C-alpha positions in Angstrom: -1.6 27.2 250.3 -3.3 26.4 247.1 -3.6 22.6 246.2 -4.6 21.5 242.6 -6.0 18.0 241.8 -7.5 16.3 238.7 -11.3 16.1 238.9 -12.6 13.0 237.1 -15.9 14.7 236.9 -14.9 17.8 235.0 -11.8 16.2 233.4 -9.7 19.2 234.7 -7.0 20.0 236.9 -8.7 22.3 239.5 -7.9 24.2 242.6 -9.3 22.5 245.8 -11.6 25.0 247.5 -13.0 23.6 250.7 -16.7 24.0 251.4 -15.7 24.8 255.1 -12.9 27.2 255.7 -9.5 25.2 256.0 -11.3 21.9 256.4 -11.0 19.2 253.8 -13.7 16.5 254.1 -12.6 13.4 252.2 -14.3 10.0 251.6 -12.0 7.1 250.5 -13.4 3.9 249.2 -12.0 1.3 251.6 -11.4 -2.5 251.4 -13.8 -5.3 251.0 -12.4 -7.6 253.8 -12.5 -11.0 252.3 -8.9 -11.6 251.4 -5.3 -10.2 251.9 -5.0 -6.8 250.3 -2.7 -7.1 247.1 -0.2 -4.4 246.0 -2.6 -2.9 243.5 -5.1 -2.2 246.5 -2.0 -1.0 248.6 -0.8 1.3 245.8 -4.2 3.2 245.9 -4.1 3.6 249.8 -0.5 4.8 249.7 -1.6 7.4 247.0 -4.5 8.5 249.4 -1.9 8.9 252.3 0.2 11.0 249.8 -2.8 13.1 249.0 -3.8 13.6 252.7 -0.2 14.5 253.8 0.2 16.9 251.0 -3.2 18.6 252.1 -1.9 18.7 255.8 1.5 20.2 254.7 -0.5 22.8 252.7 -2.0 23.9 256.0 -5.4 22.2 255.7 -7.2 20.2 258.3 -8.5 16.9 256.9 -11.4 14.8 258.1 -11.2 11.5 256.2 -13.8 8.7 256.3 -12.8 5.2 254.9 -15.5 2.5 254.8 -14.9 -1.1 255.7 -17.1 -3.3 253.4 -17.8 -6.2 255.8 -20.7 -7.5 254.0 -21.0 -8.4 250.1 -21.1 -11.3 247.8 -17.6 -12.3 247.9 -17.4 -12.2 251.8 -20.6 -14.3 252.1 -19.1 -16.8 249.3 -15.9 -17.1 251.0 -17.4 -17.6 254.5 -19.7 -20.3 253.1 -16.9 -22.1 251.4 -14.9 -22.2 254.7 -18.2 -23.0 256.8 -17.5 -19.9 259.2 -19.6 -16.8 260.0 -19.2 -14.1 257.5 -18.4 -11.6 260.4 -15.5 -13.8 261.6 -14.1 -13.8 257.9 -14.4 -10.1 257.6 -12.9 -9.4 261.1 -9.9 -11.6 260.2 -9.1 -10.0 257.0 -9.9 -6.4 258.3 -7.0 -7.0 261.0 -4.6 -8.0 258.3 -5.5 -4.9 256.2 -4.9 -2.6 259.1 -1.6 -4.3 259.8 -0.5 -3.5 256.3 -1.6 0.0 256.5 0.4 0.6 259.7 3.5 -1.1 258.1 3.4 1.2 255.1 3.0 4.3 257.5 -0.3 5.2 256.2 -2.1 7.7 258.3 -5.3 6.2 259.8 -8.6 7.8 258.6 -10.6 9.7 261.3 -13.5 7.4 260.7 -13.7 3.8 259.6 -17.3 2.7 259.6 -18.6 -0.7 258.9 -21.2 -1.3 256.4 -23.1 -3.8 258.8 -23.4 -0.9 261.4 -24.8 1.6 259.0 -27.9 -0.2 257.9 -30.3 2.4 259.4 -28.8 5.2 257.1 -29.1 3.0 254.2 -32.8 2.2 255.1 -33.3 5.9 255.3 -32.0 6.7 251.9 -33.7 3.7 250.1 -37.1 4.6 251.8 -36.9 8.1 250.4 -35.9 7.0 246.9 -38.8 4.5 247.0 -41.2 7.1 248.1 -40.1 9.6 245.3 -40.3 6.8 242.6 -36.7 6.7 241.9 -36.6 3.1 243.2 -39.0 0.3 242.7 -39.3 -3.0 244.4 -39.3 -6.3 242.6 -39.1 -9.9 243.6 -38.1 -9.0 247.2 -35.2 -6.6 246.1 -35.1 -2.8 245.6 -33.7 -1.3 242.5 -32.7 2.1 241.2 -34.3 3.1 238.2 -31.4 5.0 236.3 -34.0 6.4 233.7 -35.2 8.6 236.5 -31.8 10.3 236.8 -31.1 12.5 233.7 -27.6 12.9 234.5 -26.6 9.2 234.9 -23.2 8.6 233.2 -21.7 12.1 233.8 -18.7 10.8 235.8 -17.9 7.8 233.6 -18.8 9.8 230.4 -21.1 6.7 229.6 -24.1 7.2 227.3 -27.1 5.3 228.6 -27.7 4.2 225.2 -24.6 2.0 225.5 -26.3 0.0 228.1 -27.4 -2.9 225.8 -29.9 -5.4 227.2 -28.0 -8.0 229.2 -25.1 -5.6 229.7 -26.1 -4.9 233.3 -24.2 -2.2 235.3 -24.7 -4.5 238.4 -23.1 -7.9 238.6 -26.0 -9.3 240.8 -28.3 -11.8 239.4 -31.4 -10.3 240.7 -34.6 -9.6 238.8 -35.0 -5.9 237.6 -37.0 -3.9 235.0 -34.2 -2.8 233.0 -30.6 -3.9 232.4 -29.1 -0.6 233.5 -30.9 -0.5 236.7 -28.8 -1.5 239.8 -29.7 -3.0 243.1 -30.1 -1.1 246.2 -31.5 -3.8 248.6 -31.1 -7.7 247.9 -33.9 -9.8 248.9 -33.2 -12.5 251.2 -31.5 -15.6 249.9 -30.7 -19.0 251.3 -27.5 -19.4 253.5 -27.1 -15.4 253.4 -27.2 -13.0 256.3 -30.2 -10.6 256.3 -31.6 -7.5 258.0 -35.4 -6.6 258.5 -36.7 -3.4 257.1 -40.0 -1.8 256.2 -39.6 -2.6 252.5 -38.3 -6.2 253.0 -35.8 -8.7 254.5 -32.5 -8.8 252.9 -29.1 -7.1 252.7 -27.7 -3.8 251.1 -26.2 -3.6 247.7 -22.8 -2.6 247.6 -23.3 1.0 246.1 -25.6 2.2 248.6 -23.1 1.3 251.4 -20.8 4.1 250.4 -23.7 6.7 249.8 -24.8 5.9 253.3 -21.5 6.2 255.1 -20.3 9.3 253.4 -23.8 11.0 254.2 -23.7 10.1 257.8 -20.2 11.2 258.5 -19.6 13.9 256.0 -23.0 15.4 255.4 -25.0 16.0 252.2 -21.9 17.7 250.5 -18.2 17.2 251.0 -15.0 18.0 249.1 -13.0 15.0 247.9 -14.1 11.5 247.2 -11.2 9.0 246.2 -11.0 5.5 244.5 -9.2 3.5 241.9 -10.2 4.0 238.2 -11.9 0.7 238.4 -14.5 2.0 240.6 -15.5 5.1 238.4 -18.1 2.7 236.7 -20.3 1.4 238.0 -19.6 2.1 241.7 -19.0 5.8 241.7 -21.6 6.5 238.9 -24.2 4.7 241.0 -23.3 6.5 244.2 -23.7 9.8 242.4 -27.0 8.8 241.1 -28.6 7.6 244.5 -26.9 10.3 246.5 -27.8 13.2 244.4 -31.5 12.1 244.1 -31.6 11.5 247.8 -30.0 15.0 248.7 -31.4 16.9 245.7 -28.1 18.4 244.8 -24.4 17.8 244.1 -22.9 15.9 246.9 -19.0 15.8 245.9 -16.9 18.5 244.4 -13.8 16.7 243.5 -13.7 13.0 242.3 -10.1 11.6 242.4 -9.0 8.3 240.9 -5.6 6.6 240.9 -4.6 4.4 238.0 -4.1 0.6 238.0 -0.9 -1.2 239.0 0.8 -3.6 236.5 3.2 -6.2 237.5 6.0 -7.0 234.9 3.8 -5.0 232.2 0.7 -7.3 232.9 -2.4 -7.4 234.9 -1.8 -9.0 238.2 -3.2 -12.3 238.4 -2.7 -15.5 240.6 -2.7 -17.8 237.5 0.1 -15.7 235.9 2.2 -16.0 239.2 2.7 -12.3 239.5 0.2 -11.8 242.3 1.7 -10.2 245.3 0.7 -9.3 248.9 2.7 -7.3 251.2 3.7 -10.5 253.3 4.9 -12.0 250.0 7.4 -9.0 249.4 8.4 -9.1 253.1 9.3 -12.9 252.7 11.5 -12.1 249.6 13.6 -9.9 252.2 12.5 -6.4 250.8 12.1 -3.6 253.2 8.8 -1.9 253.5 10.2 1.5 252.9 11.4 0.5 249.5 7.8 -0.9 248.7 6.3 2.4 249.9 8.9 4.6 247.8 8.1 2.3 244.7 4.5 3.0 245.1 5.1 6.7 245.2 7.6 6.7 242.2 4.7 7.1 239.5 2.2 9.9 239.3 -1.2 8.7 240.5 -2.8 9.2 237.1 -0.5 6.8 235.3 -0.1 3.2 235.7 2.7 2.0 237.8 4.6 -1.1 236.3 5.8 -3.1 239.5 8.8 -5.2 239.0 11.2 -6.8 241.4 14.1 -4.8 239.6 12.2 -1.5 240.2 11.8 -2.6 243.9 15.4 -3.2 244.2 16.1 0.3 242.7 13.8 1.9 245.3 15.8 -0.2 248.0 19.1 1.4 246.5 17.7 4.9 246.4 17.0 4.6 250.1 20.4 3.3 250.9 22.1 6.0 248.9 20.2 8.9 250.5 20.7 7.4 253.8 24.5 7.1 253.2 24.4 10.8 251.7 22.8 12.2 255.0 25.4 10.2 257.2 28.3 11.7 255.1 26.7 15.1 255.5 26.8 14.6 259.2 30.3 13.6 259.3 31.7 16.1 256.7 33.8 19.1 257.6 32.9 22.7 257.3 33.8 24.6 254.2 33.2 27.9 252.6 30.9 27.2 249.8 27.4 28.5 250.5 24.6 26.8 248.4 21.7 27.7 250.7 19.9 29.7 248.2 19.9 26.8 245.7 18.8 24.4 248.3 15.9 26.8 249.4 15.0 27.1 245.7 14.9 23.2 245.0 13.0 22.6 248.2 10.3 25.1 247.1 10.0 23.4 243.8 9.6 20.0 245.6 6.5 21.3 247.2 5.3 23.3 244.3 5.1 20.1 242.2 3.4 18.2 244.9 0.8 20.9 245.5 0.2 20.9 241.7 -1.8 17.6 241.0 0.4 15.6 243.4 3.2 15.5 240.9 5.4 13.4 243.1 7.7 12.5 240.1 8.9 16.0 239.8 9.2 16.5 243.4 11.4 13.4 243.7 13.6 14.7 240.9 14.1 18.1 242.8 15.2 16.0 245.7 17.9 14.1 243.8 19.0 17.4 242.4 19.9 18.6 245.9 22.0 15.4 246.3 23.7 15.9 243.1 24.3 19.6 243.8 25.8 18.7 247.2 28.0 15.9 246.0 29.2 18.0 243.0 30.2 20.8 245.4 31.7 18.2 247.6 30.4 18.0 251.1 33.5 19.2 253.0 33.5 22.4 250.9 29.8 23.3 252.1 29.3 25.8 254.7 27.5 24.6 258.0 24.5 26.7 257.0 24.3 24.8 253.6 24.4 21.5 255.4 21.8 22.6 257.7 19.4 23.7 255.0 19.8 20.4 253.1 19.1 18.4 256.4 16.0 20.6 257.1 14.8 20.0 253.6 15.2 16.3 253.7 13.3 16.3 257.0 10.4 18.2 255.4 10.5 15.7 252.4 10.4 12.9 254.7 7.2 14.1 256.4 5.7 13.1 253.0 7.7 10.1 252.0 8.5 8.4 255.3 11.3 6.3 253.8 14.5 7.6 254.9 16.5 7.4 258.2 17.8 11.0 258.9 19.0 10.5 262.5 22.8 10.7 262.9 24.2 7.2 263.2 25.1 5.9 266.6 28.6 6.3 268.0 30.9 3.7 266.5 32.6 1.4 269.2 36.3 2.0 269.8 37.2 -1.6 268.6 35.5 -1.0 265.4 37.1 2.4 264.8 40.3 0.8 265.5 39.9 -1.8 262.9 38.9 0.9 260.6 42.0 3.0 261.1 44.1 -0.1 260.8 42.5 -0.8 257.4 43.0 2.8 256.5 46.9 2.6 257.2 47.0 -0.6 255.3 45.9 1.2 252.3 48.2 4.0 252.7 51.0 1.3 252.8 49.3 0.0 249.6 48.8 -3.4 251.4 45.4 -3.9 249.7 45.0 -7.5 250.6 45.3 -6.7 254.3 42.9 -3.5 253.8 40.4 -6.0 252.0 40.5 -8.6 254.8 39.7 -5.8 257.4 36.9 -4.5 255.3 35.3 -8.0 255.1 35.7 -8.3 258.8 33.9 -5.2 259.3 31.2 -6.0 257.0 30.7 -9.2 258.9 30.4 -7.2 262.1 27.6 -5.1 260.4 29.4 -2.1 259.4 30.1 -0.2 256.2 33.3 1.7 255.4 33.6 4.3 252.7 36.8 6.0 251.7 37.2 9.7 251.0 40.1 11.8 249.7 41.8 12.2 253.1 39.7 10.2 255.5 37.0 7.4 255.7 33.5 7.0 257.0 32.6 3.9 259.1 28.8 3.3 260.0 26.4 0.5 260.8 24.6 -1.0 257.9 
């Protein structure tokens, strides 16, 4: 089935046409493991999961590679501050990261290579760039000369003339010939890990790591490269420059970037007190499925404004849908057939999803199903209509993974008896007694809902 996506390189929504029939090869920029992932990071990874599940739903096979950056300036600095080995620090936060991924029900990539294990491939690329004159050595380091690559800036739409002296595209304080040039290999410094190569002792620059890992595991050309918008420049611009000059041709067909996450309308910052990790939200009592749904509630090309109010709204949405499904299970069979309408809304859900991952419109069609069923009244629906609704939600939940669609467990007889006693009290207009029993049921972990001629009782 056809899937379209916004390509940052061409600035157009394009149909994804795999290089290999029915196989999507995708590289996703992964974490730099020096601290806990914050919710801005996690929003990106949930988006990548949505993209991958959409491609799988459309019938494609997906081979995804996600790098683990386990050596860089921040990791080394943090490890030195704590007086521990950088590998120990990286392994600790890598474990926390994958714990978060699992909690948010994100599919694991097929490959998760570590930068420190891919040095030979980085050396292969840098050596060829040096030999061809694209790279040069200076003061023990190796740099990429962006003047040798005519298309530099094509992803970020940056004119090289905008690179003013001193406005380096690379944050590293290493000597280089031009302010725009970026480091491929960093010469050895005191209190830093190092690797020995033919062109010098040191460690890799950040950008070369992703070029090496994508090349090794996906080949000279692959379909999709994902990342946050903050990586467009300089990271992905530099990836393109070094990969294309190494391979001699275009290496990525679709560059896909997700937007930033704001918190209460502002950039997330520890100093502002609006910095959250997944653990922070758990400690506040929020269920993880509500966090996932909130991350999915905005289109990936728009900024998501994260608020506690919005998180509570997502929690209520899940609660309402779960209750709707349980009412559907316990409702009687009627004669009103809305199967055709349900099928149409379900089709639209996936049509929007396949069209640039428009999850906002997809979720709207899901709510249309709920509204239509409630308006018709569940007891009036045919068994076939209800079956179509359940089947639709099961397919939606393959993508969303936030709802509980299983029929609730059998209610114990003593609970059922209390609920019936309450119902009888209501019929006798003894509302005080009815409220007392409701409170008792609530304390026991049950919710009761009155219908026109009956009631529903279920566990919270």
